[in-house]
N, C-alpha and C positions, 0 to 999 in steps of 0.2 A: 471819376468817382468809381471806387471798387466795391462791388457787391459780393459778399461771401455767402451767396445763396446756393444751396444744394437743391437740385430739381426735386428730389424726393421729399425733402423737408418742406418745400413750398406747398406741396399737395398732401402733406401728412394730416390725417384726421385729428381733430382736436376734441371730438366728442364721440362717445361710443356709438351713437346713432349713425355716425358717418362711416362706420366700419362695414365692409362688405364680406359676406361669407361667415362661416362658423357661428351662425345664429344660435344653434342649440348649445354650443359650448359657452357662448357669451351669456346666455340666459342662465345656464347652470352656475357659472362663476358669480353672476350678479345675485342669484338666490343664496349662495354660500355667504357672500358679503352681507346681504340683508340679515341672514340668520346670525352672523357674528355681531352685527350692529344691535340686534335685538337680544343678544346674549343667550341664544338657543344653544343646545348641546351639539356644537360642532368644533372641529379642530381650528386652531388659529394659524394654520399653515396651508398654503396652496402651492403645489409643485406642478409646474408646467414643463412639458418636454415635447420635443419634436424637431424636425429638420430646421436648419438655419434659414432665417429670412422669411418665415411664414407669419410673423406678427405677434408672437407670444408676448414679448416685452411691451409692445404697443397696446395690445388688448388689456393686459392686466394693469398697466400704468393708467390708462384712461378710466377703467372701472374703479380702481382704488381712489383716484383723484375725485371722481364723481361721488364716491361713498364716504369721502373725508377720512380715508385711512392713510397711514404713513407707509411708504413702500420701502422694503428692505430686500435687496437682491443678494443671493448667495450663488456664486459660480462654483459648481461642484468640481470643476477642474482644479480649484484652489484648495479643496478640502481633502485631507488625508483620512482614510478610513483604516482603522486598526481592528483586526479580529483577534480575539483571545480564545484559546481552546483549553 
């Protein structure tokens, strides 16, 4: 029997309460999502940036799922920016 388990995926958090570190940022993002849900005057876009492998996608995916939002990811490496002067 072959198991296609990746060690990291076995221990991957499935709820935001299981996340370690970044508590202030997690609370800030959760507050933004709550404001969006309550239709308060906030932007409908959250842009996360930082070094590779620090958990940006995991954090936002869990928080969006818990808040019943649909996730859309844009990789800015695939976006061309044009400047007009």
